[in-house]
C-alpha positions in Angstrom: 112.0 20.6 73.3 113.9 23.6 74.8 112.3 26.3 76.9 112.5 28.7 74.0 110.9 26.2 71.7 108.0 25.5 74.1 107.3 29.2 74.8 107.4 30.0 71.0 104.9 27.2 70.3 102.5 28.2 73.1 102.7 31.8 71.8 101.9 30.9 68.2 98.7 28.8 68.8 95.5 30.7 67.8 93.3 31.5 70.8 89.9 31.9 69.1 87.0 29.9 70.4 86.8 27.6 73.4 88.2 24.5 71.9 90.8 23.1 74.3 91.7 20.0 72.2 95.2 21.4 71.6 96.0 20.7 75.3 95.6 17.0 74.9 98.7 15.3 76.4 100.0 18.7 77.6 97.5 19.7 80.3 94.5 18.1 82.0 91.5 19.4 83.9 89.2 17.3 86.0 85.6 17.7 85.0 82.7 18.5 87.5 80.7 15.4 88.4 77.3 17.0 87.4 78.1 16.9 83.6 77.1 20.3 82.3 76.8 19.2 78.7 74.3 16.5 79.6 72.2 18.9 81.7 72.4 21.5 78.9 71.1 19.0 76.3 68.2 18.0 78.6 67.1 21.5 79.2 67.5 22.5 75.6 65.4 19.6 74.4 62.4 20.9 76.5 62.7 24.6 75.7 60.8 26.6 73.2 63.1 29.6 73.0 66.7 29.5 74.5 69.7 31.8 74.9 73.3 30.9 75.5 75.1 33.9 77.0 78.9 34.3 76.2 78.9 31.3 74.0 82.6 31.6 73.1 83.0 29.8 69.8 79.8 27.9 70.3 81.6 24.6 71.0 79.6 23.5 74.0 76.2 24.6 72.7 76.9 22.8 69.4 76.9 19.5 71.3 73.2 19.5 72.0 71.4 16.9 69.9 68.0 18.6 69.8 67.9 22.5 69.6 64.7 24.4 70.5 62.6 26.1 67.8 64.2 29.4 68.7 67.9 29.5 69.6 70.1 32.5 70.1 73.6 33.1 71.5 75.7 36.1 72.5 79.5 36.7 72.4 81.6 39.8 73.0 84.9 39.0 71.2 84.7 39.6 67.4 87.0 36.6 66.4 84.8 34.3 68.5 81.6 35.7 66.9 82.7 34.4 63.5 83.7 31.0 64.9 80.4 30.7 66.8 78.3 31.6 63.7 79.9 28.9 61.7 79.8 26.3 64.5 76.1 27.0 65.4 74.8 27.4 61.9 73.6 23.7 61.7 71.5 24.4 64.8 69.8 27.4 63.2 71.1 29.6 66.0 71.2 33.4 65.8 74.5 34.7 67.2 74.8 38.3 68.1 77.3 40.6 69.7 76.9 41.7 73.3 79.4 43.0 75.7 80.0 40.8 78.7 79.0 43.5 81.2 76.4 45.1 79.0 72.7 44.6 78.4 71.4 41.6 76.5 70.0 42.8 73.0 66.6 41.1 73.4 63.2 42.2 74.5 61.8 41.4 77.9 60.5 37.9 78.5 62.0 36.5 75.2 63.2 33.1 76.5 62.1 30.3 78.6 65.7 29.1 79.1 68.9 31.1 79.5 72.2 29.2 79.9 75.9 30.2 80.3 79.1 28.2 80.8 82.0 30.0 82.4 80.8 33.6 81.8 83.4 36.4 82.4 80.7 38.2 84.4 77.0 37.8 84.8 74.3 40.5 84.6 71.8 38.9 86.8 69.3 41.7 86.2 69.5 41.1 82.5 69.1 37.4 82.9 65.9 38.0 84.9 64.7 40.6 82.4 64.9 38.4 79.2 63.5 35.3 81.0 59.8 34.6 80.7 57.9 34.0 84.0 58.6 30.5 85.1 61.7 30.3 82.9 64.9 28.6 83.8 68.5 29.8 84.2 71.3 27.2 84.1 74.9 28.1 84.4 78.3 26.5 85.2 80.4 29.2 86.7 84.1 29.7 87.5 84.3 29.9 91.3 86.2 32.1 93.7 90.0 31.6 93.8 90.1 29.3 90.8 93.7 28.6 89.6 95.1 30.8 92.3 98.2 28.6 92.4 99.0 29.6 88.8 98.2 33.2 89.4 100.3 33.4 92.5 103.2 31.6 90.8 103.3 34.1 88.0 102.4 37.3 89.9 103.2 36.7 93.5 100.5 36.3 96.2 97.2 37.9 95.1 94.1 38.7 97.1 91.1 36.5 96.4 88.0 38.4 95.5 84.5 37.1 96.5 83.0 38.4 93.2 82.7 34.8 92.0 81.4 33.4 95.2 78.2 31.4 95.4 76.7 33.9 97.9 77.0 36.7 95.3 75.4 34.5 92.7 72.4 33.6 94.9 71.9 37.2 96.0 72.1 38.5 92.4 69.6 36.0 91.2 67.2 36.8 94.1 67.4 40.5 93.3 66.5 39.6 89.7 63.4 37.7 90.8 64.8 34.2 90.5 64.8 31.4 93.0 67.7 29.0 93.2 66.6 25.3 92.9 70.1 23.7 92.6 73.5 24.8 93.7 76.6 22.6 93.7 80.3 23.4 93.9 83.5 21.4 93.4 87.3 21.9 93.6 89.0 20.2 90.6 92.6 19.2 89.8 94.4 21.0 86.9 97.8 19.9 85.7 100.2 21.4 83.2 102.9 19.2 81.7 105.0 21.8 79.8 105.5 25.6 79.8 104.1 25.9 76.3 100.7 24.7 77.6 101.0 27.4 80.4 101.7 30.1 77.8 98.8 29.1 75.6 96.4 28.9 78.5 97.4 32.3 79.9 96.9 33.8 76.4 93.5 32.1 76.1 92.1 32.6 79.6 93.1 36.2 80.1 91.8 36.8 83.6 94.2 34.3 85.1 97.1 36.7 84.8 95.7 40.0 83.7 98.0 41.7 81.1 100.0 38.5 80.5 102.6 38.6 77.7 105.5 36.3 77.2 107.9 39.2 77.3 106.7 40.6 80.6 106.7 37.2 82.3 109.6 35.5 80.7 111.5 35.1 84.0 108.5 33.5 85.7 107.9 31.3 82.7 111.5 30.1 82.9 110.9 29.3 86.6 107.8 27.4 85.6 109.8 25.4 83.1 112.3 24.5 85.7 109.5 23.6 88.2 107.9 21.2 85.7 111.3 19.7 84.9 111.8 18.9 88.6 108.2 17.9 89.6 106.9 16.5 86.3 104.0 19.0 86.2 102.5 22.1 87.7 99.4 21.4 89.7 96.6 23.9 90.4 92.9 23.7 91.3 89.9 25.1 89.5 86.8 26.0 91.4 83.4 25.4 89.7 79.8 25.8 90.7 76.6 24.9 89.0 73.5 27.0 89.6 69.9 26.5 88.3 67.2 29.0 89.1 63.6 29.7 88.2 62.0 33.0 87.5 59.0 33.8 89.7 57.0 31.7 92.1 57.5 28.0 91.7 54.4 25.9 91.2 54.0 22.2 91.4 
């Protein structure tokens, strides 16, 4: 396919939800060794009331084999809300709108489990507020400097913020009354095999290149196409960390 064909294809693919199956054969991302979906299923099977924050289209939450008696999820983007409601209906989940940086629309101490995979931002204070005493928070987060190679290729060298650092997460949880019981981080290989996959990814994962449009970045996309033609792929790294915390004093 030509450069124009690939770009047009990447620009036409719908971006609703967090289903990445379209990338099969066109991009790959190494998965963290801890297996978030397995951990999620285990914690959900033991919960009485659970909340998934920023569920996307509900694709990850939908993989749990045993939902708790009370299950809720939040999402900020209206197209994803409708996808999530359809996806999570078989689990009996209530899906509600909540802004990523806003309050959670639930009373204090509503849940014994709060989870979140790849949140845009985390209101640690709100996580602590809606958790019951002794409740658990489990999250896989995008770490500091993730995909910086792709960001820098498209935009030029950019400063790396510490906003997604593990130190910030630990401090935020402590301030919210939670104690970290597990913290792990890994750097993972990401590979793009055509420029169409890059276009679709940048449209879907908006914070990688803020304000991305094909028109504004056509020259850099052409450079990307030529790079992949020479090298066979474009390689970047994604940073991930897993954090699990408990609210209040731990008791054995």
